[in-house]
C-alpha positions in Angstrom: -13.8 22.9 -0.3 -17.5 23.2 -0.9 -17.0 24.3 -4.6 -14.9 21.2 -5.0 -17.7 19.1 -3.5 -20.2 20.7 -5.9 -17.9 19.7 -8.8 -17.6 16.2 -7.4 -21.4 15.8 -7.1 -21.9 17.1 -10.6 -19.4 14.6 -12.0 -21.1 11.8 -10.0 -24.4 12.7 -11.6 -22.8 12.7 -15.1 -21.3 9.2 -14.4 -24.6 7.9 -13.1 -26.2 8.7 -16.5 -23.2 7.4 -18.5 -22.9 4.0 -16.8 -26.6 3.4 -17.6 -26.2 4.3 -21.3 -26.4 1.2 -23.5 -23.9 2.6 -25.9 -21.3 3.2 -23.1 -22.1 -0.3 -21.6 -21.2 -1.8 -25.0 -17.7 -0.3 -24.8 -16.6 -2.6 -21.9 -13.2 -1.1 -21.0 -14.6 2.4 -21.0 -17.6 1.4 -19.0 -15.5 -0.4 -16.4 -13.3 2.7 -15.9 -16.5 4.9 -15.5 -18.0 2.4 -13.0 -14.8 2.5 -10.9 -14.7 6.3 -10.9 -18.4 6.3 -9.9 -17.7 3.9 -7.1 -14.7 6.0 -5.9 -16.8 9.2 -5.8 -19.9 7.6 -4.2 -18.7 7.9 -0.5 -17.9 11.6 -1.0 -21.2 12.4 -2.6 -23.2 10.4 0.0 -21.4 12.3 2.8 -21.8 15.7 1.1 -25.6 15.1 0.6 -25.8 14.1 4.3 -24.0 17.4 5.1 -26.5 19.4 3.0 -29.4 17.7 4.6 -28.2 18.5 8.1 -27.4 22.0 7.0 -31.0 22.4 5.7 -32.4 21.0 9.0 -30.3 23.6 10.9 -31.6 26.5 8.8 -35.2 25.3 9.0 -35.0 24.9 12.8 -33.4 28.3 13.1 -36.3 29.8 11.1 -38.9 28.1 13.4 -37.1 29.4 16.4 -37.0 33.0 15.2 -40.6 33.1 13.8 -42.7 30.5 15.7 -44.7 31.5 18.8 -45.7 28.1 19.9 -43.5 27.1 22.9 -43.4 23.4 22.2 -42.5 23.9 18.6 -39.8 26.3 19.6 -38.4 23.8 22.1 -38.3 21.0 19.4 -36.7 23.4 16.9 -34.0 24.3 19.5 -33.2 20.7 20.1 -33.0 20.0 16.3 -30.8 23.0 15.8 -28.4 22.0 18.5 -28.2 18.5 17.1 -27.4 19.8 13.6 -24.9 22.3 15.0 -23.0 19.4 16.7 -23.2 17.1 13.6 -22.0 19.7 11.0 -18.3 20.0 12.1 -18.0 16.2 12.4 -19.4 15.6 8.9 -17.2 18.5 7.6 -14.0 16.8 9.0 -15.1 13.5 7.4 -15.5 15.3 4.1 -12.0 16.7 4.4 -10.6 13.2 4.9 -12.7 11.8 2.0 -11.4 14.6 -0.3 -7.7 13.6 0.3 -6.6 12.2 -3.1 -6.5 8.4 -3.0 -3.3 6.7 -3.9 -4.0 5.3 -7.4 -2.0 2.2 -6.6 -3.9 1.3 -3.4 -6.0 -1.4 -5.1 -3.1 -3.0 -6.9 -1.4 -6.3 -6.1 2.3 -6.2 -5.1 5.7 -7.7 -5.7 7.7 -7.7 -2.5 11.5 -8.0 -2.4 13.4 -8.8 0.8 17.2 -8.7 0.9 19.5 -9.5 3.8 21.6 -6.4 4.6 24.3 -5.8 7.1 25.0 -8.7 9.4 26.0 -11.7 7.1 24.2 -14.9 7.9 22.2 -13.3 10.7 20.8 -10.7 8.2 19.8 -13.6 5.9 18.0 -15.3 8.7 16.2 -12.1 9.6 15.2 -11.8 5.9 13.6 -15.2 6.3 11.9 -14.1 9.5 10.3 -11.1 7.7 9.2 -13.3 4.8 7.5 -15.7 7.3 5.9 -12.6 8.9 4.4 -11.3 5.6 3.4 -14.8 4.6 1.4 -15.2 7.8 -0.2 -11.8 7.4 -1.2 -12.6 3.8 -2.8 -15.8 5.2 -4.7 -13.9 7.8 -6.0 -11.6 5.0 -6.9 -14.5 2.7 -4.5 -13.2 0.1 -2.6 -15.4 -2.4 1.3 -15.5 -2.2 3.6 -16.8 -4.9 7.4 -16.9 -4.7 9.0 -15.5 -7.8 12.7 -15.8 -6.9 14.7 -16.9 -4.0 18.4 -17.2 -3.0 18.5 -19.3 0.1 21.5 -19.7 2.5 22.7 -22.9 4.1 21.1 -22.1 7.5 17.6 -21.4 6.1 17.8 -17.7 5.6 17.6 -15.7 2.4 20.2 -13.5 0.7 17.1 -12.3 -1.2 13.6 -13.4 -1.9 10.9 -11.9 -4.1 7.2 -12.8 -4.1 3.9 -11.6 -5.4 0.8 -11.1 -3.2 -2.6 -10.8 -4.8 -5.9 -9.8 -3.1 -8.1 -6.9 -2.2 -6.2 -3.7 -1.2 -2.8 -5.4 -0.9 -0.7 -2.3 -1.8 -2.8 -0.1 0.5 -1.9 -2.3 3.5 1.7 -3.1 2.7 3.1 0.0 1.0 4.6 1.5 4.2 6.8 -1.6 4.7 9.4 -0.4 2.2 12.7 0.5 3.9 15.4 -0.9 6.1 14.2 -3.2 8.9 16.7 -3.6 11.8 16.8 -6.5 14.3 18.6 -6.7 17.6 18.8 -10.2 19.0 21.2 -12.9 20.1 21.9 -15.1 17.0 21.7 -18.9 17.3 25.3 -18.9 16.0 26.5 -16.7 18.9 28.0 -18.8 21.7 28.8 -15.9 24.1 25.2 -14.5 24.1 26.0 -11.1 22.7 23.3 -9.1 21.1 23.9 -8.5 17.4 22.3 -5.8 15.2 21.5 -6.8 11.6 19.4 -5.4 8.8 17.2 -6.4 5.9 15.7 -4.2 3.2 12.1 -4.5 2.0 10.8 -3.1 -1.2 7.0 -3.2 -2.0 6.2 -2.6 -5.6 2.7 -2.3 -7.1 2.1 -4.8 -9.9 1.4 -2.8 -13.1 -0.1 -3.8 -16.5 1.3 -3.3 -20.0 -0.9 -0.2 -20.5 0.5 1.5 -17.5 4.2 1.4 -18.5 5.5 0.7 -22.0 8.6 -1.3 -22.5 10.4 -1.5 -25.8 11.2 -5.2 -26.3 14.4 -4.2 -28.2 15.6 -2.7 -24.9 15.4 -6.0 -23.1 18.2 -8.6 -23.1 17.1 -12.1 -22.0 19.4 -14.7 -20.4 18.5 -18.2 -19.4 20.2 -20.3 -16.8 19.8 -23.4 -14.7 17.7 -22.9 -11.6 19.3 -23.4 -8.2 17.9 -24.5 -4.9 15.3 -27.0 -3.8 13.2 -28.7 -6.5 14.5 -32.2 -7.2 16.4 -33.3 -10.3 14.7 -30.7 -12.5 16.4 -27.7 -11.2 19.9 -28.5 -12.3 19.1 -30.1 -15.7 17.0 -27.5 -17.4 17.8 -23.9 -18.3 14.3 -22.7 -17.4 15.4 -19.8 -15.2 15.1 -16.4 -16.9 17.0 -13.1 -16.3 15.8 -10.0 -18.0 18.1 -6.9 -18.3 16.6 -3.6 -19.2 19.5 -2.0 -21.2 18.6 1.7 -20.8 18.4 1.6 -17.0 20.4 -1.5 -16.1 17.5 -2.9 -14.1 17.6 -6.7 -13.8 14.7 -9.0 -13.0 14.9 -12.8 -12.8 12.6 -15.7 -11.9 13.5 -19.3 -11.5 10.6 -20.8 -9.4 8.6 -22.2 -12.3 9.4 -25.3 -14.4 8.4 -23.5 -17.6 10.8 -20.9 -19.1 7.7 -19.1 -20.6 6.2 -18.8 -17.1 9.5 -17.6 -15.6 9.8 -15.0 -18.3 6.2 -13.8 -17.7 6.9 -13.4 -13.9 10.3 -11.7 -14.6 8.5 -9.2 -17.0 6.0 -8.4 -14.2 8.9 -7.7 -11.9 10.7 -5.6 -14.4 7.5 -3.5 -15.1 7.0 -3.0 -11.4 10.6 -1.9 -10.9 10.5 0.6 -13.8 7.1 1.9 -12.6 8.6 2.3 -9.1 11.6 4.2 -10.5 9.2 6.6 -12.3 7.1 7.0 -9.2 10.2 7.8 -7.0 11.2 10.4 -9.6 7.7 12.0 -9.4 7.7 11.8 -5.6 11.2 13.5 -5.3 9.9 16.4 -7.5 7.0 16.8 -5.1 9.2 16.5 -2.1 10.6 20.0 -2.6 7.1 21.4 -2.0 6.1 19.1 0.8 7.6 15.9 2.3 5.2 13.3 3.8 5.9 12.3 7.3 5.4 8.7 6.7 6.5 8.1 3.2 6.4 4.7 1.4 9.4 4.5 -0.8 12.9 5.3 0.5 14.6 2.0 0.8 17.6 3.5 2.5 15.5 4.8 5.4 15.6 2.8 8.6 11.9 2.5 9.4 11.6 -0.1 12.1 13.6 -1.9 14.8 12.8 -5.4 16.1 14.3 -5.7 19.6 14.1 -9.3 20.9 15.5 -8.8 24.4 12.8 -6.2 25.2 10.1 -7.9 23.1 9.6 -4.6 21.3 8.9 -3.4 17.7 9.4 0.3 17.2 8.4 2.2 14.0 10.7 5.2 13.8 8.5 7.2 11.4 5.6 7.6 13.8 7.4 6.7 17.1 5.0 3.8 17.8 6.3 0.8 19.9 4.4 -2.5 20.3 5.5 -4.9 23.0 4.2 -8.1 21.5 7.1 -9.1 19.2 6.1 -12.8 18.9 2.5 -11.9 18.0 3.8 -9.3 15.5 6.2 -11.7 13.8 3.3 -14.2 13.5 1.6 -11.8 11.2 -0.5 -9.7 13.5 0.5 -6.4 11.8 -2.8 -4.5 11.7 -2.2 -2.3 14.7 1.0 -1.0 13.2 -0.4 -0.7 9.6 -3.5 1.1 10.9 -1.4 3.6 12.8 0.8 4.3 9.8 -2.2 4.8 7.5 -3.8 7.2 10.0 -0.5 9.2 10.3 -0.2 9.4 6.5 -3.8 10.6 6.1 -3.3 13.2 8.8 -0.1 14.5 7.1 -1.8 14.6 3.7 -4.9 16.3 5.2 -2.5 18.9 6.6 -0.9 19.3 3.3 -4.2 19.7 1.4 -5.3 22.4 3.9 -2.0 24.3 3.4 -2.6 24.2 -0.3 
């Protein structure tokens, strides 16, 4: 570990010199990448330098204790040595956590897709409940949310809805939401009061740029159609909705929320890029899974990750075994306790994996 920390500090010093070089500053894109790398390494280097300082204090106090005759100086040295001895393992553990490779997508914006699963109209209503929950969470975080595509049902639910969320660290907070969400409740449509179980699937995709994934325009088939749903007279009179089909993979992306066909195509392209990127990411993750499988995970859409039990007022995340008994508060967007617990569990698992390596 300490050799790796030495390498990190050396790279940090190189970056410090480079980002101050006028020639590098003139190359804006390169300079921005170097500044980001410098910023990412800064917490590790600061903590490592703190460790080295405490280690030096320990050694210095030890020398005084061994060689000094003055009683008061020896007592002071002993206190300093004990303090340093207590601090060193704490800082070392912090360094281990800081050295865990950061998910390169953590700072990205997201496209989230929610689809009603098993349960018919009740599943569609639950998809609407989840959309409201994420909307309120985004509002709490001061993030911006834009609906890209929606397929509403007559009772106010969604067969499917996709939306983009932009803001600081969006993917890092929502990446563990991908999977099957299960609800147990008495539907409004149920006259006998029986509890029904329904599901909805959530997919959280990082928004990627052109440079991150190349798409051959010849591989894309574009279709236009009339928008459906709320929106006044415009929706049924103009073929502004866009559907993009990626011929090699069969992946489809569509958008119909904007009045402009150009804007709808732009949003559909973002969605298509994100889906193709996610497909490649899942492929890489499956190759790594043979070596080590993360306890928490953030991608398997077929995995039942959470149950929302209305009669008991309980939300249970099955990946970490955490139950929260404040379902109303949770559905009103207070997700931080759950997300923090998932993040901590993931970090612990990856730390364990890095130690095994």
